[in-house]
N, C-alpha and C positions, 0 to 999 in steps of 0.2 A: 662457631668459638666461644664456650662460654661467658657472659655475662655480671658482673655484680651491678644490681641498681644505685645510681647517684655515685659513689664512690667505687674506685676498682680496686679488687684486693688481688694480689700477686705474690707468688712464694720465693721464694731467694733458695737459688740453688746450692747455696754454701752449705746445705744440711745435706748434699748430699756429694758426697765426700768421696765415696764410694764408686760412683756412677760416673762416666762421662758425661758431658758439657748435653750430649743427644740425646741418653736415657733418662738424665736428669729433667728435660724436656718433656718427655712424653711421659713419666710418670708426673710430671706438674698437674700437665695438660690432663691425664687421667683425673687427677683428682678435685677437675671444676674449677682449677683455679682460670681467670682473664689472662692472667702476664707470669714473667718469670723475669726475678733478676737476675742478671747473668754474673758469674764468678771471673772478673778478672784476672787466674792464678790458676797455678797445679792444683788438682787435676785437669781443670777446666780447658780456658784460653788463656794463657798465659800472652797478655801484649807482646814484648819482645821475641818471642820465636812464632806467633801466628803469622800465616799464610795467608793470603789471598780465596788461594783456595781450602782453607779448614773453616776461612771466614765465612765463606759463600755456603758451604757446604753447610754451617750450623743455623745459615738464613732457610736457606731451604726445609730442616729440619724443623725451626720453629715455624713455617707457614704452614709448613704440612700436619703439626699439632692444633695450628689455628690458635700459638701463644703469643701476643704481644710481650713488646720488652718493656717491664716498667721503670729500669733502671739497671747502671751497669757497675757491680760493686769494685773499685780496686783500692779500697779499705786494707782487704787482706794481701800478705806479699811472703807465701808459704816457701815462692819456688823458687827464695834466696836460701833458705835457710838459717836465718837468724838465730842462733838458739835461744836470745833473750827472749827471745815471744814472737811465732810467726806472724801474730797478725800486726801488731807496733810497730816494728823495723824491720828494716829500718823505717825511722821517724823523721820527718819535716826537720826536727830539730836536733838533731843530732851532733854532740859538741866534735864529731869528725866529719868536716864538709867533705868527702866522698863518699861515707855515708847517708848525707844528706841529700848526694846528688844523686846518688840510685831513686830514693823518693820519687824527685823530681823527675826524674825520668822515664819512669814506671809511669806514674800519674801520666803524660805527655803521650807516651805510647798505649794509655789506655784509653785517652781522648779520641787517639787519630783510629783506632780499632773501634770506638764506640758508633763514630762513623761511618765505617764501612759496614757496620754491622746494620743502622738504619736507628739507633737509639741514642735518647735527648739528654741525658746525662749519665756521670758517673757519680761516685761517692768516694770520699777520700778520710782517713783521720784527721783529729780535730789536734796535730800539732806532734803530737807524741808524750810521752812519759818527761816529765822533768830529770836530770839525769842528777841525782845524790849521792853519786858513790865518785870514785877517782879523784884525779887532782884537782884542785877547787879551782885554779885558773880555768881550767876547761868546765864548770858547771855554768848554768846559765841560772838568772834573777825570772820572773814571769813574765813581765815586761823584754826584755831583754829577748827570751823567747817566742814571745808573740812578734817583735821584731823581725826574727829570723822567717820566722814560720812564713810571715807577709808577704816578705821578700821572695818567696821559693813559690806562694801560689799565683803572686803577679806574674813571674814566667810563665809558670801552668795557664795560666789562666788568658793569656795572649795566644797561646795555639786553642785556648776553648772557643776563643771567638773566633779564629781563625775557621776552624771545623764544624761548631755551629752547634756544639755540646754543654752542655752545663756541666761547673763543679761545683759538686756540692759537698760541704765539710759537714761532720757528722757526730757530735759532742757526744764525746761519752765517762762516763768517772773513771776515776782516776788520772788524765790524759788535761793534758795542756788546754783546751774548751770542755766546760764539762757541763756551764749552768746556764740559766740566762743570759746573767749580766755578763758575764766574760762572754757568750755570742754576740750580741749585741755590741760589747766592742770590737769583736773583730769585724764584727760587718759595718761597721763605723770606717773602720779601716782600710775595706777593699772596694775599691771602687771598677766595679768589672761588669758588665749585662747579661757574664759567664756565670756569676757566682752566685748560688746561691746556698741553702740549709738543706738538709736531713735530719730532719726529725724524729730520733726515734723514741718514743714512748716511754718504754722501757726503762731506757738512762733517764730521763730524765725525774723520773720517778724513784729510781735508786741516790740520785743527789737531792732529793727532797722537793723538788720546785712543784707546787701545787698545779695540776696537768693542765684544767681548761684556762689557768691564764696564763700559762708555760705559751698553750697553742695561740692565743692572743695574742701576746705582746710578742713572738717570734712570724708572725702569719706574713709580712712584709717579705720575708727572706724564704721561707721555706717553699721546697719545688717537688719533696719527694717527704715522705713519713714512712719510719717502720714500726714494727709494732710486734711484741713479744708480753707476755706477763713477767712479772718480779714478782718474789714472796715478801711476806711483812716486814720482814727482815730490812729492803731494800739491800740486800747481798746481790753484786751485780752477775745474776744466772740466770740464761735465757729459758723462761717457762712455759711450756703450751700455752695459751691465753683460756684462762677458766680456772686454770692451775695457781693461780698466785693471787696476788693481791689488791689487784688493779680493778677498779670499778671503769671498763672503756664506755660506758653506755655515756656517760657526760662531757666526756675527751672526745668521740666522735662529735659530739653533739655540738661543742664548740668547734672542732674541725670546720663544721656543714657551718656556721656562721661565719666563718672566716671568705666564704665564697671557695675555699679548693674543693676540684671536682675531679684531681689528678691518681693517682696511685697510691695503697697503701700496700705497702711489703711485708709480710711476716716472716719473721727469721728468727728460726733457731736453729741453728746450727750444730749445741749440741747434739743435737737426735739423731747421728747418722745412723745410730744402732737400727733405727723405724722409722726415717723421715717419711712414706705415707700414710700409716697411721699418725706422727706428729701434724702432718700436715692437713691431715682430713681432719681432725678434733679440733683443730684451729678455725679450719674456715667453718666448721658447722658451729662456733660457737658466736665469730664476727661475723659470718651474713647477714642474722639478720639486724646488724645495730649499721648498715652501711646505706640503707635509704636515704 
């Protein structure tokens, strides 16, 4: 298995939407990555439909490729076909309780699937976007939405504890939880050993957080990192590391100072036209910083 000194570098399979999960794994291994972030969504492995035979077959492919599972991405829900946004909806804070139920049940199914795969964590969205249109009585305040989010998470976390898989919330620009202060408020509300944070470096840059300080502030809760570059405009568009404005060296130094020695996953889902080239370029830029 290829190894990266110190911190461990993985590549998210959500850059490989034009390939099945097996081909994505083979290609990621060929690039020299030590780990893969699997996608709990179509066209890879949709938890509600995944059979034990399919899960076992993917585990054999990963073993043959020499890839460890860094994380399972349960953030995206393209298989539902929600026209509003294929990643954010259905969210945890939908005004419609039946839509919220879809997100909760998807997360629970992803946790059970991750356990069968031998994965240690899954990631999910940070609540979703607050509803700003439609009937006024259907809209939520930020505080009210947080209550709804915590209630849904609590149900899923009971399953996470039972199956031994962590449920990680990933703060994102424009969604309910997007910055350090909001993340800490969420963490103060959730009491579960299975709960944690997926710290996306690009996302924190987008919302203007000083990255090294943010790493330190959230270190007690972070169980996984995502990395991508962002332009100096701070517009939320994932770029190959090295093409944007983020200085990664002090960020990685800050991560090492916290004692974290787990996975950092490169997430480049916009590069579906040539995910191999994007992944190779990202690894070449980041690997010298990993030790």
